[in-house]
ZABA-465242 format. One line per 3 residues: number of its first residue (from 0); their letters; for each residue x, y, z of C-alpha. Coordinates in steps of 0.05 Angstrom, whole numbers, padded with zeros to 5 digits. Layout:
N
NUM = A = X,Y,Z  ...
! end
This chain:
862
0 = XXX = 00043,00350,00112  00034,00428,00104  -00038,00469,00101
3 = XXX = -00060,00495,00036  -00117,00543,00022  -00157,00560,-00036
6 = XXX = -00134,00628,-00036  -00067,00601,-00040  -00079,00575,-00110
9 = XXX = -00124,00634,-00136  -00082,00662,-00198  -00018,00619,-00175
12 = XXX = -00004,00605,-00250  00016,00533,-00230  -00009,00506,-00304
15 = XXX = 00028,00507,-00367  -00002,00497,-00434  00022,00439,-00487
18 = XXX = -00010,00442,-00555  -00051,00510,-00552  -00039,00568,-00599
21 = XXX = -00022,00628,-00572  -00089,00662,-00596  -00118,00611,-00559
24 = XXX = -00076,00613,-00491  -00072,00699,-00496  -00156,00697,-00493
27 = XXX = -00165,00640,-00447  -00103,00621,-00411  -00083,00691,-00399
30 = XXX = -00003,00701,-00374  -00004,00615,-00381  00063,00584,-00404
33 = XXX = 00064,00564,-00475  00130,00540,-00506  00111,00509,-00573
36 = XXX = 00037,00529,-00599  00002,00481,-00633  -00075,00481,-00649
39 = XXX = -00124,00530,-00647  -00200,00550,-00650  -00223,00523,-00711
42 = XXX = -00193,00455,-00686  -00211,00459,-00607  -00291,00478,-00639
45 = XXX = -00290,00419,-00689  -00271,00377,-00634  -00326,00397,-00590
48 = XXX = -00380,00389,-00648  -00353,00315,-00662  -00368,00298,-00596
51 = XXX = -00429,00334,-00583  -00452,00288,-00649  -00434,00236,-00614
54 = XXX = -00471,00242,-00557  -00536,00271,-00578  -00534,00224,-00648
57 = XXX = -00607,00198,-00671  -00592,00138,-00657  -00569,00108,-00585
60 = XXX = -00507,00081,-00594  -00450,00060,-00546  -00398,00117,-00538
63 = XXX = -00321,00098,-00554  -00271,00088,-00515  -00213,00131,-00519
66 = XXX = -00165,00090,-00490  -00139,00147,-00447  -00112,00096,-00391
69 = XXX = -00116,00025,-00422  -00092,00005,-00482  -00152,00002,-00539
72 = XXX = -00138,-00048,-00607  -00185,00002,-00641  -00203,00063,-00644
75 = XXX = -00165,00089,-00572  -00111,00133,-00568  -00032,00107,-00587
78 = XXX = 00001,00079,-00530  00074,00084,-00520  00088,00020,-00484
81 = XXX = 00034,-00014,-00534  00028,-00094,-00533  00070,-00096,-00600
84 = XXX = 00121,-00054,-00559  00116,-00093,-00504  00118,-00154,-00532
87 = XXX = 00175,-00132,-00575  00215,-00107,-00520  00204,-00173,-00482
90 = XXX = 00223,-00220,-00535  00299,-00182,-00529  00299,-00198,-00448
93 = XXX = 00288,-00266,-00448  00239,-00266,-00402  00198,-00317,-00439
96 = XXX = 00206,-00375,-00479  00219,-00370,-00547  00157,-00395,-00573
99 = XXX = 00114,-00348,-00534  00125,-00292,-00576  00103,-00277,-00652
102 = XXX = 00171,-00262,-00700  00122,-00225,-00748  00081,-00184,-00698
105 = XXX = 00018,-00213,-00731  -00022,-00228,-00671  -00020,-00302,-00669
108 = XXX = 00028,-00307,-00603  -00015,-00279,-00564  -00071,-00330,-00569
111 = XXX = -00024,-00382,-00545  -00019,-00403,-00467  00035,-00372,-00442
114 = XXX = 00092,-00397,-00402  00149,-00358,-00371  00228,-00376,-00382
117 = XXX = 00222,-00385,-00308  00165,-00430,-00299  00198,-00466,-00361
120 = XXX = 00263,-00482,-00325  00227,-00505,-00262  00199,-00551,-00308
123 = XXX = 00259,-00581,-00342  00281,-00576,-00273  00234,-00597,-00229
126 = XXX = 00258,-00561,-00175  00224,-00509,-00140  00282,-00454,-00131
129 = XXX = 00271,-00386,-00100  00266,-00331,-00163  00338,-00293,-00171
132 = XXX = 00350,-00276,-00099  00318,-00292,-00036  00245,-00285,-00015
135 = XXX = 00233,-00271,00058  00268,-00314,00104  00299,-00356,00050
138 = XXX = 00377,-00360,00028  00395,-00342,-00039  00386,-00387,-00093
141 = XXX = 00455,-00413,-00124  00475,-00388,-00184  00454,-00453,-00228
144 = XXX = 00387,-00435,-00203  00372,-00364,-00207  00304,-00355,-00241
147 = XXX = 00263,-00417,-00220  00205,-00410,-00198  00190,-00422,-00118
150 = XXX = 00118,-00425,-00110  00094,-00405,-00029  00034,-00428,00005
153 = XXX = -00010,-00368,00033  -00004,-00295,00024  00025,-00239,00074
156 = XXX = 00097,-00214,00084  00139,-00272,00086  00138,-00263,00165
159 = XXX = 00059,-00301,00187  00034,-00231,00174  -00022,-00225,00124
162 = XXX = -00042,-00151,00139  -00053,-00109,00083  -00035,-00160,00018
165 = XXX = -00090,-00185,00004  -00124,-00258,-00012  -00081,-00313,-00032
168 = XXX = -00151,-00331,-00077  -00164,-00264,-00097  -00168,-00262,-00175
171 = XXX = -00104,-00233,-00211  -00115,-00173,-00261  -00116,-00212,-00327
174 = XXX = -00085,-00163,-00392  -00114,-00158,-00450  -00089,-00215,-00500
177 = XXX = -00060,-00172,-00540  -00027,-00131,-00477  00008,-00206,-00469
180 = XXX = 00028,-00209,-00535  00060,-00145,-00529  00111,-00171,-00471
183 = XXX = 00139,-00214,-00508  00187,-00194,-00562  00246,-00147,-00528
186 = XXX = 00248,-00207,-00468  00258,-00249,-00525  00314,-00214,-00559
189 = XXX = 00353,-00198,-00498  00352,-00272,-00463  00373,-00300,-00528
192 = XXX = 00422,-00248,-00540  00387,-00228,-00618  00398,-00168,-00635
195 = XXX = 00340,-00169,-00699  00293,-00174,-00635  00318,-00113,-00609
198 = XXX = 00323,-00080,-00671  00249,-00103,-00685  00236,-00069,-00628
201 = XXX = 00273,00000,-00650  00219,-00001,-00712  00157,-00009,-00679
204 = XXX = 00177,00052,-00628  00210,00104,-00679  00152,00086,-00730
207 = XXX = 00094,00106,-00683  00049,00162,-00693  00070,00234,-00675
210 = XXX = 00074,00215,-00593  00125,00253,-00559  00156,00324,-00587
213 = XXX = 00226,00287,-00600  00177,00251,-00650  00175,00318,-00699
216 = XXX = 00255,00318,-00695  00296,00285,-00745  00374,00277,-00743
219 = XXX = 00411,00313,-00805  00450,00271,-00851  00519,00275,-00843
222 = XXX = 00586,00235,-00872  00598,00173,-00835  00646,00145,-00796
225 = XXX = 00670,00077,-00785  00633,00039,-00726  00703,00008,-00701
228 = XXX = 00723,00083,-00694  00664,00090,-00640  00675,00084,-00563
231 = XXX = 00654,00024,-00535  00591,00007,-00510  00604,00004,-00440
234 = XXX = 00630,00080,-00450  00553,00093,-00463  00529,00051,-00402
237 = XXX = 00562,00071,-00358  00525,00148,-00373  00456,00097,-00359
240 = XXX = 00422,00098,-00290  00350,00069,-00270  00295,00107,-00253
243 = XXX = 00286,00120,-00178  00236,00061,-00166  00229,00044,-00085
246 = XXX = 00231,-00024,-00055  00155,-00019,-00042  00129,00000,-00109
249 = XXX = 00167,-00060,-00137  00178,-00117,-00108  00250,-00148,-00075
252 = XXX = 00271,-00191,-00127  00257,-00146,-00183  00276,-00078,-00140
255 = XXX = 00342,-00125,-00133  00351,-00153,-00195  00352,-00068,-00227
258 = XXX = 00407,-00063,-00193  00447,-00122,-00197  00443,-00106,-00279
261 = XXX = 00469,-00034,-00278  00522,-00058,-00231  00543,-00101,-00285
264 = XXX = 00550,-00055,-00348  00583,00006,-00296  00517,00044,-00297
267 = XXX = 00480,00063,-00231  00414,00044,-00204  00369,00089,-00154
270 = XXX = 00339,00051,-00102  00284,00107,-00093  00258,00128,-00039
273 = XXX = 00239,00075,-00001  00308,00057,00035  00343,-00009,00025
276 = XXX = 00355,-00071,00060  00432,-00048,00097  00440,-00120,00075
279 = XXX = 00450,-00095,00007  00499,-00043,00021  00557,-00089,00034
282 = XXX = 00549,-00136,-00030  00590,-00077,-00067  00641,-00112,-00104
285 = XXX = 00615,-00189,-00107  00595,-00220,-00166  00524,-00209,-00148
288 = XXX = 00526,-00136,-00123  00454,-00117,-00104  00479,-00045,-00068
291 = XXX = 00440,00007,-00113  00493,00054,-00131  00441,00118,-00124
294 = XXX = 00401,00125,-00061  00344,00180,-00055  00333,00234,-00009
297 = XXX = 00256,00255,-00011  00209,00291,00031  00193,00236,00077
300 = XXX = 00265,00213,00094  00239,00145,00088  00297,00098,00111
303 = XXX = 00353,00151,00102  00396,00134,00160  00479,00150,00163
306 = XXX = 00489,00078,00136  00460,00092,00079  00487,00153,00061
309 = XXX = 00554,00124,00078  00540,00071,00023  00520,00114,-00037
312 = XXX = 00561,00129,-00098  00504,00189,-00104  00458,00221,-00058
315 = XXX = 00387,00236,-00099  00356,00296,-00078  00293,00288,-00104
318 = XXX = 00253,00349,-00111  00191,00332,-00150  00170,00276,-00190
321 = XXX = 00164,00284,-00276  00086,00241,-00276  00068,00283,-00224
324 = XXX = 00101,00340,-00205  00071,00375,-00142  00061,00308,-00099
327 = XXX = 00102,00272,-00061  00121,00197,-00071  00052,00158,-00048
330 = XXX = 00059,00077,-00031  -00020,00047,-00011  -00032,00013,00051
333 = XXX = -00030,-00055,00031  00038,-00050,-00008  00070,-00025,00064
336 = XXX = 00081,-00104,00081  00124,-00114,00152  00182,-00113,00104
339 = XXX = 00169,-00052,00074  00152,-00021,00144  00218,-00048,00174
342 = XXX = 00256,-00018,00124  00227,00054,00119  00220,00056,00202
345 = XXX = 00142,00070,00192  00076,00012,00214  00050,-00050,00170
348 = XXX = -00009,-00031,00130  -00012,00045,00135  -00001,00089,00067
351 = XXX = 00063,00130,00064  00060,00194,00026  00124,00235,00024
354 = XXX = 00102,00313,00034  00096,00364,-00031  00155,00404,-00003
357 = XXX = 00221,00378,00037  00214,00413,00113  00283,00434,00110
360 = XXX = 00283,00460,00030  00246,00528,00032  00291,00562,-00013
363 = XXX = 00353,00561,-00055  00393,00570,00004  00373,00516,00047
366 = XXX = 00374,00470,-00021  00449,00486,-00010  00457,00468,00062
369 = XXX = 00422,00404,00048  00474,00387,-00001  00530,00416,00048
372 = XXX = 00506,00357,00095  00502,00301,00053  00575,00308,00038
375 = XXX = 00586,00312,00097  00557,00253,00119  00593,00226,00061
378 = XXX = 00652,00263,00037  00661,00224,-00029  00586,00222,-00057
381 = XXX = 00558,00263,-00110  00489,00299,-00099  00446,00302,-00160
384 = XXX = 00386,00339,-00146  00316,00318,-00184  00275,00369,-00225
387 = XXX = 00214,00364,-00274  00206,00393,-00330  00174,00456,-00330
390 = XXX = 00181,00533,-00352  00246,00565,-00325  00273,00498,-00304
393 = XXX = 00342,00526,-00325  00337,00583,-00284  00323,00531,-00224
396 = XXX = 00383,00490,-00253  00428,00539,-00242  00421,00552,-00173
399 = XXX = 00434,00477,-00170  00501,00479,-00201  00513,00541,-00160
402 = XXX = 00497,00501,-00096  00550,00459,-00114  00498,00396,-00138
405 = XXX = 00545,00350,-00186  00488,00327,-00224  00419,00356,-00249
408 = XXX = 00366,00314,-00275  00307,00339,-00305  00250,00290,-00305
411 = XXX = 00197,00290,-00365  00121,00273,-00358  00133,00203,-00383
414 = XXX = 00155,00180,-00312  00125,00122,-00290  00099,00102,-00224
417 = XXX = 00093,00029,-00187  00044,00063,-00139  00007,00117,-00147
420 = XXX = -00068,00124,-00179  -00090,00141,-00244  -00107,00213,-00220
423 = XXX = -00042,00232,-00201  -00007,00220,-00255  -00055,00249,-00313
426 = XXX = -00055,00320,-00344  00008,00326,-00305  00082,00339,-00325
429 = XXX = 00114,00365,-00385  00153,00339,-00432  00235,00327,-00417
432 = XXX = 00249,00355,-00494  00229,00425,-00462  00262,00411,-00394
435 = XXX = 00326,00393,-00420  00332,00455,-00473  00310,00505,-00427
438 = XXX = 00367,00477,-00377  00416,00472,-00426  00413,00540,-00459
441 = XXX = 00408,00570,-00387  00468,00548,-00361  00502,00556,-00417
444 = XXX = 00484,00627,-00420  00506,00630,-00340  00573,00596,-00354
447 = XXX = 00561,00534,-00308  00559,00478,-00359  00626,00455,-00351
450 = XXX = 00607,00439,-00279  00560,00400,-00289  00526,00338,-00308
453 = XXX = 00456,00342,-00341  00415,00271,-00341  00345,00264,-00360
456 = XXX = 00298,00218,-00352  00229,00205,-00377  00208,00146,-00427
459 = XXX = 00268,00125,-00456  00279,00060,-00498  00318,00069,-00558
462 = XXX = 00386,00096,-00579  00348,00150,-00612  00318,00165,-00548
465 = XXX = 00388,00178,-00525  00415,00204,-00584  00355,00267,-00584
468 = XXX = 00366,00277,-00508  00452,00286,-00520  00438,00327,-00580
471 = XXX = 00395,00374,-00538  00445,00375,-00480  00436,00322,-00429
474 = XXX = 00503,00279,-00411  00470,00215,-00380  00404,00183,-00397
477 = XXX = 00352,00145,-00347  00311,00089,-00363  00249,00069,-00318
480 = XXX = 00180,00033,-00353  00221,-00003,-00398  00277,-00035,-00356
483 = XXX = 00216,-00062,-00318  00190,-00093,-00383  00254,-00116,-00385
486 = XXX = 00249,-00150,-00328  00187,-00184,-00338  00123,-00120,-00337
489 = XXX = 00066,-00136,-00381  00041,-00060,-00370  -00023,-00083,-00336
492 = XXX = -00018,-00019,-00308  -00045,-00048,-00229  00021,-00030,-00193
495 = XXX = -00019,00015,-00147  -00063,-00052,-00134  -00013,-00102,-00108
498 = XXX = -00033,-00153,-00159  00027,-00146,-00203  00014,-00221,-00239
501 = XXX = 00094,-00222,-00256  00112,-00208,-00183  00147,-00141,-00214
504 = XXX = 00109,-00084,-00177  00076,-00122,-00116  00097,-00148,-00039
507 = XXX = 00057,-00213,-00042  00103,-00267,-00034  00058,-00306,-00072
510 = XXX = 00065,-00264,-00138  00133,-00251,-00120  00155,-00316,-00129
513 = XXX = 00124,-00319,-00200  00189,-00261,-00224  00228,-00279,-00270
516 = XXX = 00276,-00226,-00294  00351,-00233,-00293  00400,-00186,-00283
519 = XXX = 00434,-00209,-00346  00372,-00196,-00389  00366,-00114,-00362
522 = XXX = 00435,-00106,-00381  00424,-00143,-00447  00374,-00087,-00471
525 = XXX = 00423,-00032,-00444  00473,-00065,-00483  00428,-00069,-00542
528 = XXX = 00408,00006,-00538  00478,00024,-00529  00502,-00003,-00597
531 = XXX = 00440,00027,-00624  00480,00100,-00598  00540,00066,-00634
534 = XXX = 00511,00061,-00705  00472,00132,-00697  00546,00164,-00672
537 = XXX = 00573,00139,-00736  00522,00149,-00784  00527,00227,-00759
540 = XXX = 00602,00226,-00759  00617,00228,-00688  00658,00184,-00646
543 = XXX = 00626,00199,-00575  00575,00217,-00544  00613,00278,-00524
546 = XXX = 00622,00305,-00584  00543,00296,-00588  00519,00332,-00529
549 = XXX = 00489,00395,-00552  00498,00402,-00618  00427,00434,-00635
552 = XXX = 00447,00446,-00705  00448,00367,-00724  00369,00368,-00706
555 = XXX = 00314,00393,-00747  00242,00396,-00749  00202,00354,-00795
558 = XXX = 00142,00353,-00823  00093,00296,-00804  00037,00302,-00850
561 = XXX = -00004,00299,-00773  -00050,00368,-00777  -00050,00361,-00710
564 = XXX = 00013,00359,-00691  00050,00404,-00752  00018,00461,-00712
567 = XXX = 00068,00457,-00652  00137,00495,-00666  00207,00469,-00636
570 = XXX = 00248,00526,-00651  00260,00540,-00583  00291,00476,-00571
573 = XXX = 00334,00484,-00631  00365,00553,-00613  00446,00547,-00611
576 = XXX = 00492,00581,-00562  00505,00657,-00584  00577,00633,-00573
579 = XXX = 00587,00576,-00621  00648,00558,-00581  00613,00551,-00512
582 = XXX = 00620,00485,-00473  00566,00450,-00485  00572,00384,-00438
585 = XXX = 00609,00367,-00374  00680,00378,-00353  00717,00325,-00325
588 = XXX = 00785,00367,-00311  00741,00442,-00287  00759,00439,-00208
591 = XXX = 00711,00445,-00159  00720,00463,-00091  00686,00417,-00039
594 = XXX = 00649,00442,00022  00679,00426,00079  00662,00441,00161
597 = XXX = 00725,00445,00186  00702,00434,00253  00667,00374,00234
600 = XXX = 00728,00345,00203  00766,00354,00276  00711,00314,00306
603 = XXX = 00718,00264,00263  00798,00264,00264  00792,00267,00340
606 = XXX = 00744,00214,00349  00766,00166,00323  00828,00177,00353
609 = XXX = 00797,00165,00413  00763,00104,00394  00829,00071,00376
612 = XXX = 00854,00090,00439  00796,00067,00476  00764,00077,00548
615 = XXX = 00722,00141,00551  00756,00208,00527  00719,00279,00524
618 = XXX = 00732,00316,00467  00714,00394,00486  00704,00450,00425
621 = XXX = 00687,00526,00420  00629,00531,00364  00602,00593,00327
624 = XXX = 00537,00597,00277  00598,00588,00214  00600,00513,00242
627 = XXX = 00549,00470,00211  00528,00402,00205  00577,00386,00267
630 = XXX = 00576,00307,00276  00548,00287,00207  00627,00258,00187
633 = XXX = 00626,00214,00247  00569,00187,00232  00580,00175,00164
636 = XXX = 00646,00147,00187  00622,00096,00240  00554,00079,00194
639 = XXX = 00611,00058,00135  00651,00016,00191  00603,-00007,00229
642 = XXX = 00528,-00007,00204  00483,00005,00260  00538,00045,00308
645 = XXX = 00576,00038,00362  00562,00027,00441  00528,00082,00474
648 = XXX = 00584,00124,00503  00640,00109,00463  00653,00185,00441
651 = XXX = 00630,00246,00478  00637,00311,00448  00621,00378,00494
654 = XXX = 00612,00453,00453  00609,00517,00476  00576,00571,00441
657 = XXX = 00526,00575,00390  00516,00521,00341  00503,00527,00262
660 = XXX = 00456,00499,00219  00451,00415,00229  00482,00415,00297
663 = XXX = 00486,00332,00300  00463,00310,00245  00466,00240,00213
666 = XXX = 00494,00223,00278  00506,00146,00298  00489,00113,00349
669 = XXX = 00556,00114,00406  00562,00189,00399  00539,00247,00449
672 = XXX = 00538,00317,00434  00538,00364,00494  00526,00439,00476
675 = XXX = 00522,00488,00528  00489,00551,00485  00443,00541,00431
678 = XXX = 00431,00518,00356  00395,00539,00286  00351,00495,00245
681 = XXX = 00362,00424,00233  00390,00408,00305  00388,00327,00293
684 = XXX = 00368,00314,00218  00372,00247,00200  00395,00218,00269
687 = XXX = 00410,00149,00263  00420,00142,00341  00474,00184,00386
690 = XXX = 00449,00227,00442  00441,00315,00433  00443,00347,00497
693 = XXX = 00426,00427,00493  00421,00457,00544  00432,00546,00561
696 = XXX = 00492,00575,00594  00498,00595,00670  00456,00642,00693
699 = XXX = 00414,00652,00629  00355,00691,00642  00300,00636,00634
702 = XXX = 00253,00603,00583  00300,00602,00524  00290,00585,00446
705 = XXX = 00354,00532,00445  00341,00509,00376  00312,00530,00307
708 = XXX = 00258,00496,00263  00258,00422,00238  00292,00396,00296
711 = XXX = 00295,00316,00291  00278,00319,00216  00273,00246,00182
714 = XXX = 00309,00210,00240  00300,00137,00247  00339,00126,00329
717 = XXX = 00375,00167,00376  00351,00220,00437  00351,00294,00448
720 = XXX = 00348,00330,00509  00336,00400,00499  00329,00455,00561
723 = XXX = 00297,00509,00528  00235,00509,00462  00252,00508,00398
726 = XXX = 00208,00523,00328  00170,00508,00285  00154,00432,00262
729 = XXX = 00194,00389,00320  00197,00316,00299  00174,00321,00238
732 = XXX = 00175,00259,00211  00212,00230,00265  00217,00151,00253
735 = XXX = 00249,00128,00313  00278,00185,00359  00265,00199,00432
738 = XXX = 00261,00276,00442  00247,00311,00504  00244,00396,00495
741 = XXX = 00208,00451,00544  00167,00482,00486  00151,00473,00407
744 = XXX = 00120,00510,00362  00071,00496,00309  00062,00429,00272
747 = XXX = 00096,00390,00316  00108,00309,00316  00076,00318,00235
750 = XXX = 00073,00255,00206  00106,00220,00256  00120,00136,00248
753 = XXX = 00153,00126,00312  00197,00140,00363  00179,00187,00432
756 = XXX = 00169,00255,00445  00151,00294,00505  00138,00369,00513
759 = XXX = 00137,00406,00578  00119,00467,00556  00079,00510,00509
762 = XXX = 00057,00482,00437  00025,00505,00375  -00023,00483,00329
765 = XXX = -00044,00428,00282  00010,00382,00337  -00001,00305,00307
768 = XXX = -00018,00328,00241  -00010,00256,00191  00021,00210,00259
771 = XXX = 00015,00142,00239  00058,00110,00299  00110,00126,00350
774 = XXX = 00076,00167,00408  00081,00246,00440  00073,00266,00521
777 = XXX = 00039,00334,00520  00042,00382,00588  -00024,00421,00582
780 = XXX = -00043,00449,00648  -00082,00510,00607  -00127,00456,00569
783 = XXX = -00105,00483,00507  -00087,00411,00467  -00167,00405,00447
786 = XXX = -00156,00467,00397  -00091,00453,00372  -00089,00384,00353
789 = XXX = -00103,00350,00292  -00152,00302,00302  -00155,00261,00235
792 = XXX = -00100,00199,00247  -00090,00218,00330  -00121,00210,00400
795 = XXX = -00109,00242,00462  -00116,00195,00518  -00096,00222,00596
798 = XXX = -00031,00178,00618  -00072,00134,00659  -00025,00073,00647
801 = XXX = 00033,00048,00690  00073,00031,00637  00058,00098,00604
804 = XXX = 00072,00143,00668  00128,00100,00691  00152,00120,00619
807 = XXX = 00136,00191,00620  00172,00191,00695  00236,00157,00675
810 = XXX = 00250,00219,00613  00226,00270,00659  00284,00248,00713
813 = XXX = 00330,00240,00652  00311,00305,00619  00338,00335,00689
816 = XXX = 00395,00299,00703  00423,00306,00637  00412,00384,00628
819 = XXX = 00400,00409,00703  00337,00424,00682  00294,00470,00731
822 = XXX = 00230,00467,00703  00226,00384,00704  00261,00402,00773
825 = XXX = 00192,00434,00798  00150,00383,00756  00184,00321,00795
828 = XXX = 00175,00358,00859  00107,00345,00854  00097,00291,00795
831 = XXX = 00024,00269,00824  -00006,00337,00800  00041,00343,00747
834 = XXX = 00029,00276,00713  -00050,00300,00720  -00031,00353,00664
837 = XXX = -00009,00300,00619  -00036,00269,00552  -00024,00216,00509
840 = XXX = -00034,00233,00439  -00019,00173,00397  -00049,00146,00329
843 = XXX = -00121,00116,00337  -00124,00039,00337  -00162,00030,00269
846 = XXX = -00104,00069,00219  -00093,00005,00188  -00167,-00004,00166
849 = XXX = -00177,00061,00155  -00115,00058,00114  -00150,00007,00058
852 = XXX = -00221,00031,00063  -00191,00093,00024  -00133,00061,-00021
855 = XXX = -00081,00082,00033  -00090,00159,00027  -00068,00191,00093
858 = XXX = -00120,00233,00125  -00178,00202,00110  -00246,00223,00142
861 = X = -00256,00174,00202
! end
């Protein structure tokens, strides 16, 4: 996970101020970034005195509930997804029957017994067919039965295993009746195709008190044009995407519903960082297309295989998360069912945390290398990089463009999360309005704006949100929480507890069976938003979003009447380009040179020729450190054509020389790469099968360092045999590969969730940190392991079991045979003595219990 100390945070200036006057920042938070000003000492002092008076009143009184976490009808702060808003959204999307929503919003609807639309369909048909898709082990429901409810007995993961999924009889969280009433209006509008219900939802959102920075902006009046002259709704929806919500945070049915909805309207769903079931890849082009067009590459690399990359239209590198920047993704152990563990190549019941950093990105050059890697494994893919709104995000965005990404995504603080605890999402992140303005200004200043599409997410609900984002500079727009509400979410705020009563954010089959959302409902909601955008464009005299993007002169700050809000100064967001003729949006005809690896392309062509000819063919090449990511194109092509791969030994390639970075990255089963020489960092990154063998040249002086850092990062299968030592972070996030090396640096086997590693030589500190699966055999003749092992989740035992001893012997013999290792030969010459010096490092047996007891947080004390 990485090592942090208090000294690393002192004076680090990792905070920003929002809503504080410059004099407050200058005196109390010196050198802290503060872009838009805010309240001064007088207001802060009055607040402190008011709280003191309330807390020390003469009469003992119950303190007010401020509503910071859950919505409070009386006296609490405003919530953007408050009951009336959710009510309006769900009434528009048709998840509930018409009689459940209250048209006039007076609250009467909330007192009625709640009957979801799927339950009504079931009652009318007398049928118990499954809800819009499949549950584990069940066939898809026919189209006429989509949306009906299947009642499943018991709990578990659908495979007869109930680990981590709770008790079927456990009470479900019950939202406030007002919360329930709030869930209906938008669902009705969508389900019944009633635009007037969407209009009611939009009016509720836009009449709110000042809640977001964009609420202080108004659009100037201009001469309108006829609506029929405006680009069509599907030209607008192709710019839409869903937020990155994983299958794990969401249930299978909810996750697939979002994918199908976006594919229906030409948009893109983002599968999130939890991987995707491979069966969905091959539904591409079908009437019910469940394949997510955007597949995320996060720091945990969960489910990232060559096949996964090959079936993406866009690969989204998640550098940070807007709702909790600085933290990685998190899935509590009780949501890691057998199904989720299978897709993520991890262990059931064990919590999952993506490390805060990518272990192959420590500089902008490293990011460029990862982008290069991804464009080799899938030559047709677009790459996006997800950043968060923060000071100087525009500078980072400029580097991302120069690294040849097609999309820069700026994520705001209002992005939701379906798994994380509240402590991770309060007081974190900055509004997207700040981030998108800074990004737009920096890209124009550096003459890069026409080369990249800028995407934004964070609390999008209506057409006005889209238009304001466009005027500030965004080309594309992502919807997260609103899309979930359109498919049934009622804002119970229990996503991390696995108790979602509507089946949206849970892995429990009995709750997933309650899911009643439909792709048509989500699609209709987004079409309503697109029509809303069209009307706004017409009122401004603009005929397309392209004409609107970057037109900050069409925005101005308004006086809201809220004394606190009006202390904010949004002038820094509304700075027009110095050159009035500067390009303000992405231009499709700008030629971008795609990065190429000539040797990798030769291997792809020769490898496929060998496959068509049949028989055993050995390809031979010279390689230099300028030849990067060799093997990835062949791995991606095999994943696209054959899925899991080919029979072992189908293609063998031998290289001589010093390989560049990412040698053997995303290798697929059936391919063997043999290298006589050495390799740079990231050997075997994302390996999904096949074999990599590295040995020193003949006559080498011995004790060679044959590979750099971060070998096998995120590998899910395959083998590596390396007759020398490797650098730091060996096998970090290994999820299934087998490797034998003759020495490793610090942090070896960090956060492994599967696979087997054998270290025949010296090793560094912090071995096995965060390791929850797999095993490592460590040769330790000098008794150093006890002082270098991270014992939080693993334990070291002698290799006493006959099966373990046989496995270790087999791997060492295989290593000697493949590499000719002299070290392995010496060990085998006196195997009984050698065996006594080995330790087996593996997770402790009670990890799942530890995880459940600590709400799925890794590293909890035993």
